[in-house]
Each structure stands twice: as structure tokens, then as C-alpha cells.
N, C-alpha and C positions, 0 to 999 in steps of 0.2 A: 270825427269822434265826439266833438263837443257841440254839435248842432242843437240848438235850443237851450243850451246851458244858461244863457243870460236871460231867458224868458221865465226861468223858475224863480219864484220869490224866496230866495234862500234866507233872507233876513227874517221871514216869518216862520221858518222851520227851525227845529231845535236839535241839538245833540247833547252829549253828556255835560258840556260846559256852557250851555246857553245857546245863543244865536248861531245859526249855521251859515252865516254870511261868509265865513272863511272857507267853506267846503269847495266852491269852484276853484280856488287856488290850489287846494289839495289834489283835486282831480287832475288839474293841469300839471301839478308836480309829479304825478305818477307817470306822465308821458315825457318828462324832462330828459334831456340828453345827459344831464349831470347825475351821477350815481348817488351822491350824497343827498341831492334834492329828492330823488325818487324814494330813497330809504326813509327820509324824514317824513315825506308825505304819507307813505304807507304806515309808518309808526303812528302818525297822527290820526289816520283813518281808524286804526284799531283803538287808539287811546281816547278818541272823542266820538267819532261817528258810529263806531261799533264797540263802544266801551263795555268791557267785561261781558261781551256776547250780547249786549242789548241791541234792539232794533228801534230806531227813532224814525220820525217822519223824514228826516234828512237822509237816513240810511236808505229808506225806500226810494227816495228821489234819486239816489246815486246809482241804483242798480242798472238802469239803461246805459248810463255813461260807462260804468265798469264793464258791461258786456261789450260795448263798442271798443273800449281799450283792449280787451282780451283778444280781439281778432285782428288787430292792426299789427302787422309784422314789424313795422318800424319801431314799435314800442318795446323797450327793453324791460326785463323783469316781469313779463306778463304772467309767469307762473305765480308770482306773489299776488297778482290781481285775481287770478282764478281761485287761489286758496282763500282769499278774502271773500269772494262770492260764495264759496262752499261754506265758510263759517257763518256768513249772514243767513244763508238758506237753512242752516242747521240750528239757528238760534231758538231758544225757548221763549224768547220775548224779553222785554225790558223796555221801558218807555210805555206808550199808551196803547190801549185797545188791542186790535188784532193785527198790528203792524207786522209781527213776525210771520203770520200766516199770509199776509199780502206779499211780503218779500219772497216767500217760498213760491207763491203763485206766479209772481213776475219771473222768477228764475225758471220755473217749469215752462212758462210760455216762451222763454228764450232759450230753451234747452238745445235747439239745433246748433247754437254757437259751440256747445261742448262736443257735439258730434264732429264738427270741423276740427276742433282743437285736438281731438284724439289722434289725428294724423299729422299734427303740426311739425314743422321742421325743427322746432326748439324742443329738445328732450325734456327740459324742465316743464314746459307747458304740457307735453304728453304725459308726464308724470302726475301733474295735478288734475288732468281732465277726468280720469276714471272715477274718482270720488264724486265729481259733479254729475257724471252720467248716471250713476246709481241713484243719486238723490233727486235729480230733476227731470230726467227723461222718462216719461211715464209710458214707455213702450218696452216692456221687459224683453220681448223677443228681439227687438232692435238692439237693446243693450248687450244681450248675450252674443248676438251676431258680431257686433263691433269688438267685443272682447276676444272672441275666437279669432277674428281677423288680426287684431293687434298682437295677440300672443304668437301667432304664426310668423308675422313679419318683423316684430320688434327685436332689436339687437341690443338695446341699452338695458343693462341689468336693473337699474333703478326704476325704469318704467315698468319692466316685467314684475318687479316687486309690488309696485303700486297697483297694477292690474290684478295681481293675486289677492292683495289685501281688499281691494274693492269687490272682487268676486265673493269673498267671504261675507262682506257687508251685504251684498246683493242676496246671497243665500239666506242670511239671517232675517232679512226683511221679508222674504217670500215664504220661508218655511212655515210660519203660522197658518198661512192660507193653504198649505199643502199642494201648491200647484206644480205643474211640470217644470216651470222655469227654475224653481229652487233645486229640483232634482238634477237638472242639467248643469246648474252652476256647481253643485257638489261634485258631479261627475268630472267637470273640468278641473276642480281642485284636486280630486283624487289622481287624475292624470298628471298634473303638475308636481305631485308629491313623489313621483318615481322617475326612473330613467326615461328619456335621455337628458332630462333637465339637470342643471347644475345644483350643487349643494345648497346655495343660498336660497334659490327659488323653491327647492324642495322643502327646506326648513320653513319658509314662509307659508307654503301650502299646508304643511302639517299643522302649523299653528292655527290656520283658519279652519281646517277640518276639525280640530279639537274643539272649536267653538260651536260649529254648526252640525257636524256629523261625527261625533267621537267614535261611533261604532265602526267607522271605516279606518280608524287608525291601525297601524300594524301592531301585531301582538308583541313584537319586540321593540316597542316604541323607544324606550330609553337607549338601548344599544344603537338603534338606528340613528337617533338624533345625535348621539355622541360621535358616531362615525361621520355623519354629515358635517358636524362642527369642525372636526379635524381635517376633513377634506377641504372645507371652506378656508381654514387657516392655512393649509398647504398652498391653496391657490393664491391667497393673499400674499404669501411670501413670509419672510422673516421680519416683518415689521415689529418694532419694539415700542413699548410704552414710553412716552416722553418722560424724561427724568430731569428734574430741576437740580441745580447744584445744591450741595448740603447746607449752604447758608441761606437758601431761599425759604425762610420760615415766616413769610408775611401772610396775612389773611388772603390776599389775592392769590398768592402762590399756592396756598393750601386748597382754595376753592378750585383753582385751575386743575390741580392734580386730582381732585376728587371727581371731576366730571368724567363720564365714560369717554374714552378716546375712540371706541369702536361703536359709534351711535347705531349703525345698522344692526350689528350683532346684538347689541343691547336690546333693541326694539324687537328683534325676532324672538329672543329668549323670553322677554317680558310678555309677549303675546302668548307664547306657549305655556309659560308658567301660570299666567292668568286663566287660560282656558282649562288647564288641568285642575285648577281649584283645589278641591278636597282630596284629590289623588296624591296625598302627601308622600306616601312611600315612593311613588314614581318620581315626584319632584325632588326628593332627597337623593335618590339614586342618580337623577340627572345632574344635580349639583355636584355630587361626588365625581361624576364623569367629567364635568367641566373643570373641576378643581384639580384634576390630575392631567389636564391637557398639557402638551408641551408648549402651547402658545400662551404667553402671558396675557394677551388681550382676552382670550376666552376665560382664563382664570379670574381676571379682574371683573368681567361681566358676572361670573358665577358668585363672586363675593357679594356684589350688590344685590343679585337675585336672592341670595340667602337671607339678607336682612329683611326683605319683604315676607319671606316664608316664616322666619322665626317670629316676626311681630304678629302674624295672624294665626299661626297654627301651633298647637302643642304636639311635639314629636320628639323622638330621640335624636338629639343633635350632636352626639358624641363624635361620630365620624366626620360630618361636614365641618364641625368646629375645629377639630384637630387639623383638618386639611387647610382651613383658613389660617390657623396658626402657622402652618408650614410656609405660607406666603410671606411671612415676616422676614424671611431670609432673602427675599428677592431684591435685586438691585433696583428694579423699576420703581420710580417714585409713586406712580398712581396705584399700583398693586399693593405696595406696602401701606400707603395711606388708607386705602379702602379697607384692608384687613384690620388695621388698628381701629378705624371708625366703627366697624361692625362689632369687634370684640369689646370695645368700651361699652356698647349698648347692652351687651349680654349679661353683665354682672356675673352671678354664680354659674351661669351656663357656659362661661368662657373657660372653665377649669380644664377641659381637654386641650386647650391651647396654652396652658400655664407654663409649660416647659419652654415653649418658644418665646413667650413674653418675658420670662425670667432671663433667658439667654440674651434677649435684646437689651433689656435694661442693664444687664451686667456688662456686656461688651460694647454698648453704645451709650456711655454716660451722658452724652450731649442730648439724648432723647428723654432724659428723666424729667427735666423741667423745661417748659416752653416759655421763652422770653419774647413777648410780643413787642410790636413797635410802640404800643401805648399800654398803659395800665400795668397792673401787678403781674408777676409771673404766675403761671399755672402749671399744674402737673402735666407732664407729657402723656400722650395717649397710652403708650405701652405700660407705664407704671400705674396709671389710673386703672387700666383694665385688669392688671395683675392684682391690685389691691381690692377692686370691686369684686373680683372672683373669690376673694377670701383666702388667697394663698399667702401663707405665713412668710414666704420668702420676700414679700414686699416690705416687711417690717424694717430690716436693716437698711434698705435703700431709702425708705422714708425717714429713718433716723438721720441719714446723711443729709437729706434735704432740710430737716429741722435744724441741723447744725450749721447750715449755710448762712450767709449774710442776710438774705431775704427769703422768707418762707413763702412758698406758693400759697396763695390765699385759699385754694380749694383743698389743701392737704388734709385738713381736719374732717372734710366731708367724706373721705374714703375710709377713714379709720374705723368707723362703726362696722363696716363690712368685714373687718378682720377679726372681730370679736376679741376674745382674750389674748389672741396672738399679738395684739397691739399693746399689751400691757407694758412691755419695755419702753414704750414711747411716752409713758405718762410723765416722768420727771421733766423731759424736754418740753412737752406740751404745757406743763404747769409754769415752767420758767418763761416760755414765750408769752403766755397769757399775762403774766405779771409785768411784762414789758410793753404791752399794748398801750399806746397813748390814750388818755381819757378824752381828749378833745380834738383828735386828728380828723382830717377829712376822710381817712380810710379806716377809722376805728371799727366801723361795721364790718368791712371786708376782712379785717385782721382778726376781730374777736369772735364773730359768730362761728366760723369753722372750728376754731379751737374749743369753743364752748360745746359745740356739737360732739366733738371727739371725747371730751372729758365727761360729758353727759352719758355717752354710750359706755364709757369705761367705769362710771360711778366712782370717781376719784374724790374721796373725802378730804384729802389734804389740799385740794385746790380751792376749798371754800374761802380762805382769806383773799385769794386773787379774784375770785368771782365777786365777793363783796366789795372789793376795791373798785371794780368797774361799776357795780350797781350803785354805789354811793357817790362815786366821783365824777360820773359823766355829767356835763353841764346841760341845762335846758337848751333846747334849740339845736342840739347835735343832730347831724343828718342820720336818719334811721335809728334814732335813739330807742324807740319802742321795740324795734326788732332785736337790738342788743339786749335790752332789758328782759324780753321774753326768753331769749336764749340763756341768759344768766339765771333766770328763775328756774328754768327746766334743769339746769345743771345742779342747782341747790336741791330741787325735789328728788333728783336721782340718787342722792346720798342719804335721804331720809333724816333720821334723828341726828346724824352727825352734823347737820347744818343748823343746829339749835340756835346758834348765835345770830342767824338770819331771820328769826321769827319776827322781830319788830319791823324789819325791812319788808317782809312779805305782807304783814298786816297793813303796812302803809300803802301797799300797792292795790289793795282790795277795792279802792274807789277810783282806780285809773283805767285806762284802756287795756291794761295788762291784767285785769281782774281775774279772768278765768285761769290764766297760767299761774297767777299768784295763789289763787285758791287751791289749785291742784298741788302746788309745792307745799303750801301750808298744811294741807291734810296729810301729805306724805311725811312731813317733818314732825307734826304734833299729833296726828290722829284725831284731831278735834273737829268732828263733823259739824257741830253747832256753829262754829265760826265761819264755815264756808257755805253751808246750804243757803242761808239768806242771800249771799252774794250771787250764787249761781241762779237762784230763783229770780233775782232781779234781772240777770242777763237774759233769762227766758222771757219774762213778761215785758221787758223793755224792748225786746226784739234784738238787742245787742247793737252796738254802734259799729262793730267790725263784721266783715262779711261772714266769717266762719264762727263767730263767738256763740250764737245760740246752739249750734250743733256741738261745739266743744263743751259748753256748759252741760248739755244733756248727756254727753258721753261721761263726764265726770260724775254727774248725779247717779248714773247707772252703776258706776264702779263703787260709789259709796254704799249702794245697796239699801237695805231696809231703813237705815237711819235717815234716808232722804225722803221719807213718806210724805212730808209736807209739800213736796214739789209735784206730787202725782196729779193734782187737778191741772196745773199749768202744762205738765208734760202730755197729759191726755189731749188737751186742746191743741198742742203743738203737732200731734200726730195727724191732725186733719188740715193743717195749713202750712204755708212756707215752702221752701225748696225741698227737693227729694231728700237731700242729705239731712236736713233738719227733721223731717218726718220720720226717717229711718232711725236717727239717733234717739229721738224722743220715744219711739215705740220700743227700741231696745232697752232704754232706761226704765220704762214702765215694767217691762218683763223682769229685769234684774232686781228692781226694787220690790216688786210684789211676789216674785217667784212663780207667777202664773202667766201663761201666754195670752190671756184675755182674747179668746177666739173670735169675739165679735169685733174687736178693734185692732189689737196689736198684730195678730197673724195676717189679716188681710193687708194691712199697711206694709208689712215687711215683705210679703209675697209680691205685692205690686211693685214695690221699690226694687226688689231683686230682678224682676223681669224687665221693667221699663227703664231703670236707671242703673246700669251695671257698675257705675262708680261706687254705689253703696254696698256692694257685695262683701268687700273686706270688712266693713263695719258690722254687717249683719252676721257674717261667719264668725267674727271675733266674739260677738255676743253669744252666739250658740255655743261656741267653745267654752266660754266662761261659765255657762250654765250647766255644763256637764250633761248627765242623763236627762235633766229637765229640758234641755234644748231639743229633745227628740221630735217635737212637732215640725221642725224645719230641717230635719236630717235628710229628707228626700231632696231638698234643694242642693245640699252639699254633695250628696251622692251623684246627682245629675251633673253638677259642676265638674266633678272628678272624671266623669266619663265623656265630657264634651271635648271634641277635638279642637275647638277654636278657643282662642284667648278671649277672656270675658269682655274686653272692650274692642274687639276686632270690628264689630258692627257699629260702633259709636264714636269713631274717630280716635280710638286709642292707639295712636301711632307715635306718641311722644317718646323721648329717649329713655324714660323710666317705665314704659308700658310693659315690657317683658318682665322686668324685675317685680313690678306690682302684681302681675298675674301669677308669677311663681310664688309670691308671698301668699296670695289668696289660696292657691292649691295647698300650701303647707298648713295654713290655718284649717282648711277643710279636712285634710287628712288627720291633723291633730285632734279635731273635735270628734271625728268618727272613730278614732282609735280608743277613745275612753269608754268606760263601762256604759253599755246601753247604746253605743254608737253604731252597732251592727258591723 
């Protein structure tokens, strides 16, 4: 296995962490009789020699020894070695030169190893071999012959699934060339998708067909898949989801429950949903079929699949969301936790599940507040989801939490979603704010959510408590500026009712909170002359904070014509800086002048809209504020409303607020177009 290993000058080779002189020990560790040593060696191979998919000169030097390990029957865990080789051969590079191409060439030269392994006595090795055959054996006819043979004689379901998935990869690789091998592979997949094969294999084949030959899918695809899923569940038996005891509310426990317990089923459905892509109606129907399955594992997989669909596509979610809500009554810990996690992310789209959420927070008071092992308590997921959905029934439950000995630190953050339905909470919020310590280590965590809530509710009577914080916090307090900005926004929200704060706001115009202070001062006094120079300074100085130039430009735009002195700086800003700054500056120029400036403003906004989706809400808000004068960009808003995909689906917009932000953009677009001249 290791002939010649000591002749390699490993010390001169490199991996992710420097010299590769430790690599011979790792290779020998892969052949160890001790399981822990083998696993440690494999982890280290991925962590250093093949770090994040990279190929180094030491990675290339390992390939012959890894191939030798793969064929020695006395070596345990050879499947892991084969998977490592597949990963190395599929790398896009990392390290120097064309090492990735050289690694692929070496594996192609040694591909006969994988031919032998396709019939290995170890089922795990047979399972790993098909992917290697497709990638490295440059004889398509031979690959197909091996696959036909293995499908005929193989009895292990896991290996058959691997063969099916690799057939799909083979077909996709050869389809662009239009050769007969691709057609033969597709024919094999079509055969595997029907009787006499079992439901799991048929589901896998349908998923692969959906990716490479969707025209061969059955016309009744969704009912067929649902039937196969239920047949698969019946064969698996009455396995139930693992349930932790009611007191297991640790982070580790929650993460464990959130992992899919049916990995195979999860992968099968993920493949199919991914392949169906924009066939959203079919995907929603499939989810509804899964969510009504008698098997809790299938329903749990469906809940997680729905999260991916909702994040990417705009569609009618009423039926699937109601069915997700129905899972909240399940006893199984994983299913319950999955449903809560998805509903929390949906914000207003969770309303079809509101009755289930309300029943849960009513009858399970222990779920209202989550007490972690460390740190402050947080709102429990069901209550957070109910409040984020804007359901007024959350208000009395939040009132009980406010009356408790320790208020969840994120309680104030959900109150804005309730709108005026949260008004009964104002007195308690005000009292809580008045008791926040001025110099505590958790002043920020306690004050900012309360200030956010009072800002949303525009409570004028909270001004004394806000000023207490603003004036009393000592220098050096942790996150003092963040508390200051939140307090300033709360003052600005009540306008002239905060007149006693005018000296405090003026005093902040020369600090890092200058933009927020200027915004509040203008709201309280209406004196543009006092704030325009401050905002102009933030533009020309570039701002010391990451978002301050864009925020300054936004405020100048809202000031309108009285901010004309800032136009030269704003026009310069439209041609430089980050996309958010260029878009904010262009919007400000348009709102100040009342003209779209077709040579400068419109091209900047159109480019930002297309290339930087995060700017769309800012631009749509500007168009809405302009009324009929915003007509030159109404075509963008109309196109947005007809687009089936969420606006950040192509740009990594998968964060927990992505759906809420997209729904907000749609509301702004609809509002702008509903006005006179909007069409």
C-alpha cells in the first residue's frame, strides 16, 4: 500500500496549514485497525490536505496511495477513501497552478480501480464506486455496461440508489453532446422509475429524470410521487421521530431535533424539488401531499422542503402553511420543532397557521419563553411566530411575559409587527424602560428591544424614560452608541412631543450618531437648516460608519427641495461608493429636484435594481414617495410584481428575514402603482 511513500519529499510539499511532512502519518492512519485513528486521519485529510475542496501538491502526491488503500480488502472504511478520491477529482482547484486538473488526470489513469470496486464485497464501497466511475472512467459504454450489470445483480438498496443517482449524473454529462450514451442512461432511469422496482428506487429515478429528461416524467407526477412516498413509509414500518423529554431545551437538544431523521427520504425529496425548480404549483401540491401523509417522517421532510420553496418563490402559501400549522399538535419533537422554525421565518405569511400557534401558546405556557442555559430568556418560537404574523391574540400573552420577573430580551422586537394591536402594551413597556439600569452589562440587550417597540408605537409619554437613558448612560458602556441611536429614533418617532430633547439631539450632531440625531431633530423641529450641513458633512467625509453615507442621503431625499445645497455632493455620490450609497444618492437627487435626470439618476437606479437586488426596497420607496412623478421607473415595479421569484433568491438572500423583506418590497410596489398615474 505504501511502497515508495518514504521516497516522497513530503517536507517540501504543502497543504492548507503548511508543510506536508505529517501526511504519511495520515495515510497510514487511514489503514489503522483503530476506528478512532482512521476517523481522525480522514478528518485531517479533509481539513488540511483537501481543505475546503482545494488541491495542493501534497493532495496530488496522495492520490496513488489512496488508490492503493481503496483496493486492499483488509483496510476498513474504504468507502470513505473512495469518497475522498471523488471529492479530490471533482475539485475546482485551490492551491497552485493546474493541480486540480492533474489530480483528475491521475484518477482517470487509475480508473480501473473503481471498476474493481463496483463489485466489491463491502456494500459501502460499492455505494461509493458509481460516482467515481462516472467521473473518472472515460469509456462511456463500459460505464453503462457496468451499471446495467450492477442494477441486475445488486441487492443492497443503498447501492441501488447510488447507481441511480450516478446514472443521472452520467446522463447530464453526456446530454450536451447528444450522444447515444445519454439516451441509453435516460432509458435506464425511465425503467427504474416504474415497476417492478421498489418505491425508494422509483422516487430516486424520478428525481434524476426531472433533472435530465423532464419530458419523460409521468403526467400524474405529483399523485404518483405521493403514492410512492406512502408505499415507502409502509415498507419502513411505523418508525417514529425521536422525541426528547420536555425538559431538554438545550441548544444541543434543539439542534439534534432539527436534523432530519430520515436522511434518505430528505435527499430524495430535495433532489426532486430542486429539479422541478419553477414548477411551483406542482411543488406546492407535492408538499401538501407530503404534509397529509400518515407518516410523521414524511411530514417532517415536507416541512423542511417548504422552507426552501417559500424562501425562493412567491406563491400562494395558504394551504401548505395551514398544514404546517397542523403539525404543531404532533407529539414528535422533531416535527413540532421543524414546524415552529419554519413558521417563525414566515412573518405575515404564517397567518394561516395562527389558530394552531395560538392554541399552542395558550395550552402550553412553558413554550412562551425559552430559558437557555446561558444568557437572557428569549421568546419561545410559537409566541414569536404568532406575534410576527401580526395576530392580535399575541398581545395578552406578551403582556403576561412583560409582567414576569424577567422580560425576554427580544420581546420588543416582535411588537412592531402587531401594529396598533400592541397599544395595550405601552404602559408596561414604558415602565420596563424606566427600570433599565443605566450602566449594566446588559443595558443594550434590555433597552434596545423596548425602544424599538415604543418607536413603532410612537409613545409620547415615554420621552422622560428615553431621555433618562440618553443622559444617564456612562461613557464606555458596552454598545452605548447602539442604545443612543435606538433612543434617538424613539424621540424622532413622536415628533414635536419630544421638544424637551432638542438640546440633547443638537449635542449629538457631532458624534457617531449624527445621522440619527439629525433625522430626529428634523422630525421634532422641522428645521432643515440645522441638519443639512450635518448630513452634507457625512456625505463628503464618507462617513465613519458603514451605513452612514447611505442613511444621510436617504434623509436628504426626505427633506426634499430644502436640501438643494447637497445636490453637488449627492450627484458625485451617484458615481462612486457601494451600490446602496449610489442608489440612495440617486433617489435623493430625484426627490430634491423633482426631476429624474435621465442622463444620471435613472441609469444609476436601473443598474442598481438589476445588479444589486438589496437596493430595490430603497428604490421602490423613492418611487412610491414621488407619486405620479415616479412613472419613469414604474416598469421596474410592474416587472417585480409579476416575477415568480423572490428578489434576492439569486443573490444569497436566504437569511431568516428574507421572506419578510421580499413581502415588504411587494407591498411598496403595489402601493406605488395604486396611486394616480401608476397604471
